[in-house]
N, C-alpha and C positions, 0 to 999 in steps of 0.2 A: 351485219355489217358485211361490205360485199369484199373479204379478204379471201386468200387463195386457202384451200383447205390442206392441211398437211401437220399430222402430228408426230411428233417425235418420240413419243413413250407411250403407254397404255394410260388411260385417265381412268382413275377413280370414279366410281358413281356419285354424281352430285347430290349431295344431304343438306338439307334447310337444317340451319341451327337458328335456337331461339337467342342464346350468347353469343354474340359476336365477336369471339375471343378467337387469334390465330389457329388456324389447325387445316391445313391449307390442302385444295385439291390443282392438281398442275396445268398450267397453261404455256406450250411451246411459243417459241418467237413467234411462229407465223400462226395467224389467227385464221377464225374461219367465220365463211358465210352464216347470217341469219336470216331469214326473210322479215318484213318488216308489215305487217298487217293490223297494229292494235291502234287504238283512240288514245289520245292526248288527254289526259287527267286534269281537269280544270283548274283546281284551286292551285296557285304555287306561287307564294312568295309579292305578293300584289304591294305590301308595305317598299318595294324596291325597286317599283315600276318606273321613275324617276331619275334622270343620271344625279347623281351626288359628288360634291365637290369637297374635297378635303381641303381646309383653312391652314395657312400657316402658322406653326407653333414656335414655342422658344426652344422646348424641350423634343426629343425623338418620339414617336408614336411609341406607345404598347404593344408588342407583338401578342397577338392570339392564335393559336395554331389547333386545328382540328383533325384529329388521329380516326380516320374513320372507314368504311369499305363499303361501297357503293350499292350493294346489293343486302346490307344490314338494316334491318327495321332500326335498331337504335341509332343508326346514325341518322337516317330518315326522322326519327323522332327528336334528336339533338338540333338537328338542321332548322329542322321549322320549327320549334316550341321555344329556341332558346339563342341558336346563333343569330337566325335570320332577325328577331325582333330587336337584340343589342346593337347589331350592326345599322338598324334602319333609325334607332335612335341616335347613337351617339358617331357614327361614321364621318357625319362633317363637320364634327368638332375638330378632327384631324389628329385626336389621341390614340387613334387604333387604328392596326394595320391587322389583317386577319388571311392566313395561308391553310391550304386542306394538304395533308401528309395523309398518303394511303397505307394500310395495314397490308403486308404480305411478306411474302418469302421467295427472295432473288434466288434462282440455281445458277451457279456460274458455270455449271457445265457444259450447258448450250444457252447461254444467254436468254434464258426463260423465267418464268414467273410461276410463283404456287400462290394459290388466293383460298381462302377459306369457303366460300359458296360457289367455287369452281371456274371455268374458263371464263365464262360469261362476264363473273364477276372481276377479272383481270381486267375484260375489254372494257367493263363500265368504268372502271379506274383510270383507265386510260383516257377514255372519252373526256371524262370530269377534268382529268389534270391538264387537257389540250385546250380545255375551256378557259381555265386559271390561268395556263402559259400564253395564249392568245388576249386576252383582256383580263391585265392582272389590276390595273387601275381603273376597270369598272366592274366593281364588285354586285354592282345589281344586274349586270350579265353573268358573271359565271356563277354568282352563289343563286342567284335564280335560276338556272340552268340545274345546279347541282339539286334546288330542294326540288324543282319539276321531276326531276330523273327518279328521286327518290320516295316520290309518292305514289309512282307507280314502280318501285323497284323489281316487281316479279317480271316487267317488259323488260328490263335491261339485257341487252342491249339490242332490242329489237328495232329497225330501222325506223319504223313510223315514229315508235317513243319517241328516240333520239331527235329526229326531224321536227317533232312536233314541239317539244323543248326549246331545244334551238331555236326555232321560228319564235317561240314566245316570248322570248329573252333578246330577240336580235343578234344571235349568233347565226354563222354559215355553216348548214350540215356537210357540207362539201369541203370546208375547212378542217372541221373538226375530223371528217373521214380522212384525209388527206395526212394530217397530224399523226392520227392513231396507225395508219398504216405504214408511216414512214419508217426506215430504217436509219435514217441519217441520225447522226448524235444528236443525243437531247430532245430527241423526239421519239412516240408512238410508247413500244415496250421500254425505252432507256429510262424515258420521265417516270416510268411506274417502279423501274428497279432502284433509283436514284430515291424516289420517295421512300419505299420500303425499306431500305438501308436507314434511311434519316428515323424513320418509327423503331427500327431495331436499334439502331445508336441510343438512343433515348430510353429504351426498355421499355416501349409503350406495345401492348398488344392487343388492348382491349378497344371495341369501337362501340360507342364513340366517348374518345376522352380530349377534354378541350384545357389548354395549358396557357399562361398568364404569364408572357416572358421567361419560359420555359417550364415553370411550375404548375405543376398537376392543380386544379382547381376543382374539375368537375367532371365525373365519368356517368354516362348510361351506358346500362349493363341489362340485359335480360330483363327489359321493361322498367327498371326501375332506377333513380338517381342514387348516387354514391358519393359520399362526400361532397352535396352539393344538397340545395334544395329544388336545383333546376328552375328558378324562378329568372327571369331576364332582370330585375332589381339586384340581386345579387351579383351577377355576374358585372353589370354595369359597375357596382360598387368597388369589386376587385380591380376592373381597368383603372378607373378612378383612384382608387388608392396606390395601385402600382405607377400611373404616370404621376402624381401627387409626389411621390418617393424618390423618383427617379435623380 
């Protein structure tokens, strides 16, 4: 992305971990430029291509939350193989809402952030949060974008990859860029800092963790499903059970 270069502290070398449990590499408040020269990975969320319409219900919808990191292979698998198929199946029943929360460590000394897979991940997290903030009521857009980004997470946050994923799902690359670069309240870095605090408050540090009405129901860690089978049917049943018992 096209942001001004300015490091406030020395960065540790970015190390790729298999297990995406928070253990972060630092990103200061001002981010830096990355060239965009890569191709789009073609397969990403075909089940959500059409707009989805939530129906009115007599009960509040079940709140499903995914705790993730943008450059984490476990998050990629979790979104692609579990969350996206569930949303495609039951979103338009009106019984479910979904939000992404990003795992990291806020540094309040200079309003910066630390992310496990380095500064590029912090910027990827911000871009995905911006997609969510701009299109909360259209998960076929923001969840499709997140899935597309994750399919080739090694290229996050290169301009070409971000731009192609945005174009694939009807998002404006320019709007995402403005949101990510903005220092206005609740934009850019502050979106990520707030999101990371939410994960910390809930005691969640593993990407990907899925909760239903605040209860952890499934974890994808180190290529393994934990506490669940990872099947779409089981998560649909969890959501339906939570809705029926509200």
